[in-house]
C-alpha positions in Angstrom: 31.5 -36.0 20.7 34.4 -33.8 19.6 35.1 -32.2 16.2 38.5 -30.7 15.6 39.0 -30.4 19.4 35.5 -28.8 19.9 33.2 -30.5 22.3 29.9 -30.5 20.4 27.9 -30.4 23.6 29.2 -26.8 23.9 27.3 -25.9 20.7 24.0 -26.2 22.6 25.2 -23.7 25.1 26.6 -21.5 22.3 23.3 -21.6 20.5 21.4 -20.4 23.6 24.0 -17.7 24.4 23.9 -16.3 20.9 20.1 -16.2 21.1 19.6 -14.8 24.6 22.7 -12.5 24.6 22.4 -12.6 28.4 24.3 -14.9 30.8 21.5 -15.1 33.4 18.7 -16.0 31.0 20.9 -18.5 29.1 21.9 -20.2 32.4 18.2 -20.6 33.3 17.4 -22.1 30.0 20.3 -24.5 30.2 19.7 -25.4 33.8 23.2 -24.5 34.9 24.7 -21.9 37.2 25.9 -18.5 35.9 29.4 -19.3 37.0 29.3 -22.6 35.1 28.0 -20.9 32.0 30.7 -18.2 32.3 33.3 -21.0 32.2 31.6 -22.5 29.1 31.7 -19.1 27.4 35.5 -18.8 28.2 36.1 -22.2 26.5 34.1 -21.1 23.5 36.0 -17.8 23.3 39.3 -19.7 23.4 38.2 -22.1 20.7 36.9 -19.4 18.3 39.6 -16.9 19.3 36.8 -14.3 19.5 34.8 -12.7 22.3 31.5 -13.8 20.7 29.6 -11.7 23.3 30.8 -8.3 24.6 29.5 -6.0 27.3 27.9 -2.8 25.9 26.7 -0.7 28.8 24.2 -2.8 30.8 23.6 -5.3 28.0 25.6 -7.7 25.9 26.0 -7.6 22.1 27.3 -10.1 19.6 30.6 -9.6 17.8 30.7 -9.9 14.1 31.7 -13.6 14.4 29.0 -14.2 16.9 26.4 -12.9 14.5 27.9 -15.0 11.7 27.7 -18.1 13.8 24.0 -17.8 14.8 22.4 -19.5 11.8 25.2 -22.2 11.1 25.2 -23.3 14.8 21.4 -23.7 14.9 21.4 -25.6 11.6 24.1 -28.0 12.8 22.1 -28.8 15.9 18.9 -29.2 13.9 20.7 -31.5 11.5 22.0 -33.6 14.3 18.5 -33.8 15.8 16.7 -34.8 12.6 19.3 -37.1 11.0 21.0 -38.7 14.0 18.7 -38.5 17.0 15.5 -39.1 15.1 14.4 -42.7 14.5 14.2 -43.5 10.7 11.1 -45.7 11.2 8.0 -44.4 12.9 4.7 -45.8 14.1 2.0 -43.1 14.2 -0.1 -45.2 16.6 2.7 -45.1 19.2 4.3 -41.8 18.4 4.4 -39.2 21.1 5.5 -36.4 18.8 4.7 -32.9 19.9 4.1 -30.6 16.9 4.6 -26.8 17.2 2.6 -25.2 14.4 2.2 -21.5 13.7 -1.3 -20.7 12.2 -3.9 -18.0 12.5 -7.1 -18.3 14.4 -8.9 -18.5 11.0 -6.9 -21.6 10.1 -7.5 -23.2 13.5 -11.3 -22.8 12.9 -11.6 -23.9 9.3 -8.8 -26.5 9.2 -7.0 -27.6 12.4 -10.1 -28.3 14.5 -10.9 -31.0 11.9 -7.4 -32.2 11.3 -6.6 -32.6 15.0 -9.8 -34.6 15.6 -8.9 -36.9 12.7 -5.3 -37.4 13.8 -6.3 -38.1 17.4 -8.1 -41.2 16.2 -5.1 -42.5 14.2 -2.3 -41.2 16.4 -3.8 -40.8 20.0 -0.4 -39.8 21.6 0.5 -37.0 19.2 0.1 -33.6 20.7 -0.1 -30.1 19.3 0.9 -26.6 20.2 -0.8 -23.9 18.0 1.1 -20.6 18.0 -0.3 -17.3 16.9 1.6 -15.7 14.0 3.7 -12.6 15.0 6.5 -10.5 13.7 9.0 -13.2 14.7 7.2 -15.9 12.7 9.8 -16.2 9.9 12.7 -16.0 12.4 11.2 -18.8 14.5 10.9 -20.9 11.4 14.5 -20.2 10.3 15.7 -21.1 13.8 13.8 -24.4 13.8 11.7 -23.4 16.8 8.4 -24.5 15.0 7.7 -27.6 13.0 5.4 -26.0 10.5 4.1 -22.5 9.6 1.0 -22.0 7.5 0.7 -18.5 6.1 -0.2 -16.5 2.9 2.4 -16.8 0.2 3.7 -13.3 0.7 5.0 -14.4 4.2 6.8 -17.5 2.9 10.6 -17.5 3.0 12.2 -18.8 -0.2 15.2 -20.2 1.7 13.1 -23.0 3.2 10.8 -25.6 1.5 7.1 -24.8 1.2 4.0 -26.2 -0.5 0.6 -24.7 -1.5 -2.1 -25.9 0.9 -5.2 -24.3 -0.5 -6.7 -21.2 -2.1 -9.2 -18.9 -0.5 -11.6 -16.2 -1.7 -13.0 -13.2 0.2 -16.6 -12.2 0.8 -18.4 -9.3 2.4 -20.3 -9.9 5.6 -22.8 -7.7 7.5 -25.5 -8.0 10.2 -28.8 -9.2 8.8 -30.4 -6.0 10.1 -27.9 -3.7 8.4 -29.9 -1.2 6.4 -26.9 0.7 5.0 -26.0 -1.9 2.4 -27.6 -1.0 -0.9 -28.9 -3.3 -3.7 -27.0 -3.6 -6.0 -24.0 -3.5 -3.7 -21.5 -1.1 -5.3 -17.9 -0.1 -4.7 -19.1 3.4 -3.7 -21.5 1.9 -1.1 -18.7 -0.5 0.1 -16.3 2.4 0.7 -19.0 4.6 2.3 -19.7 2.1 5.0 -17.7 1.7 8.2 -15.6 -1.4 8.3 -14.5 -4.0 10.8 -11.1 -5.6 10.2 -8.3 -7.6 11.8 -4.8 -6.2 11.9 -1.5 -7.8 13.0 2.0 -6.6 13.7 3.4 -3.2 14.5 1.9 -1.5 11.5 -1.6 -2.6 12.4 -2.6 -2.2 8.7 -4.9 -4.9 7.2 -3.3 -6.4 4.1 -6.3 -5.6 1.9 -5.7 -1.8 2.4 -2.4 -2.1 0.4 -4.3 -3.7 -2.4 -7.1 -1.1 -2.4 -4.5 1.7 -2.5 -2.6 0.1 -5.4 -5.8 -0.6 -7.4 -8.1 2.3 -6.6 -6.0 4.8 -4.7 -8.4 4.6 -1.7 -8.8 3.0 1.7 -11.7 1.6 3.6 -13.1 3.5 6.5 -11.9 1.3 9.3 -14.1 2.0 12.4 -13.2 -1.1 14.4 -9.8 -2.9 14.2 -9.5 -6.2 16.2 -6.6 -8.6 16.8 -8.0 -11.8 15.3 -10.4 -13.0 12.6 -12.8 -14.8 14.9 -14.0 -11.6 16.7 -15.0 -9.9 13.4 -18.5 -11.5 13.0 -19.4 -10.7 16.6 -18.5 -7.1 16.1 -20.8 -6.8 13.2 -24.0 -7.8 15.1 -26.3 -4.8 15.7 -24.2 -2.4 13.6 -24.3 -0.8 10.2 -20.8 -1.8 9.5 -19.4 -4.4 7.0 -16.4 -6.7 6.9 -14.4 -8.4 4.3 -13.6 -12.0 5.4 -12.2 -15.3 4.3 -15.2 -17.1 2.7 -14.8 -20.4 4.7 -14.8 -18.5 8.0 -17.7 -16.3 6.9 -19.9 -19.2 6.0 -19.0 -21.0 9.2 -20.2 -18.1 11.3 -23.2 -17.4 9.2 -24.6 -20.7 10.4 -24.3 -19.5 14.0 -25.0 -15.7 13.9 -27.5 -13.5 12.1 -25.2 -12.5 9.3 -25.6 -11.8 5.6 -23.0 -12.7 3.0 -22.5 -10.7 -0.1 -20.1 -10.9 -3.1 -17.5 -8.1 -3.0 -18.3 -5.2 -5.3 -14.9 -5.7 -7.0 -12.8 -8.8 -7.7 -10.4 -9.3 -4.8 -7.2 -11.2 -5.2 -7.2 -14.9 -4.4 -5.3 -15.7 -1.1 -3.0 -18.7 -1.2 -2.1 -20.4 2.0 1.2 -22.3 2.1 2.8 -24.7 4.4 6.5 -24.0 5.2 9.1 -25.9 7.3 12.8 -25.6 8.0 14.9 -27.3 5.4 16.5 -29.5 8.0 13.1 -31.1 8.5 12.6 -32.0 4.8 13.3 -35.7 5.5 11.3 -35.8 8.8 8.9 -38.7 8.2 6.4 -37.7 10.9 6.2 -34.1 9.6 5.7 -35.5 6.1 2.9 -37.6 7.5 1.3 -34.5 9.1 1.6 -32.5 5.9 -0.1 -35.3 4.0 -3.0 -35.3 6.5 -3.4 -31.5 6.0 -3.5 -32.0 2.2 -6.0 -34.8 2.5 -8.2 -32.6 4.6 -8.2 -29.6 2.3 -8.8 -31.9 -0.7 -12.2 -32.6 0.8 -13.0 -28.9 1.1 -16.0 -28.0 -0.9 -17.0 -24.5 -2.1 -18.9 -22.9 0.8 -22.7 -23.1 0.1 -25.3 -21.5 2.3 -29.0 -21.1 1.8 -29.8 -17.4 1.6 -31.5 -16.0 4.6 -34.2 -13.4 4.5 -33.0 -9.9 5.5 -34.3 -6.5 6.1 -33.0 -4.8 3.0 -35.3 -3.5 0.4 -34.8 -4.7 -3.2 -36.6 -1.8 -4.7 
């Protein structure tokens, strides 16, 4: 297919070249030789009357036009994929769709384990790839490299469609044998204890620290920082430390481990989890079906209820 004398097949190569900014890596991804890709790059340079990629020392860098083309080229390819290549009618029982979803380990435990089980009964050929959130999460969404991202509202990009999935509260969690937690449980006691928390990204600062600083001008004493939410309960066992966790995950682990759950000594902000997807996928029927399944599942969520366990703390 050609548009104004441009072979649209070249856009695929251009998209990869603009992303990789490296002839060798781009050639590997496109399954062509380096010499063939160099020839494609020459054709693209002639068409756009711009170098697009220039050698800077040992690396290549994008020209101003190259940078300006990154998003439009990707969006054109996504539009072709979703509006022309995609079939307008779908049958979930026969679909072999592979969904790439970015979600935290917390969401995998409390939501996706159930959703994937339910979907496998209705759509047995649908497959999933669950990706861990990282600093490139928003960029991957904007480039259409994932079908769906589920994240707290502060991480949602307003340029792409999104929808509230559910709200979550936080609770405090400690080992049943922790004798450092006082009754009543006060903010002073909370801040005096050592804490276990999960942190992500380069800053490695748990989000709740920013809230405590803005509200109380103080920080928790973080003694153990881990890389995911699911390791937090295990790190509490046998210690005098405490953690602040998503309530659904906390109650899930309290059924498996000797943990005690307490209400926070202060009212913590509600966390809102949103689904977000690239705007080019707004009319994707299969993705719409998946989002509906997620909403159906969370609509059946009940407030976590757990029978209190005996513990070693004195109530005197």
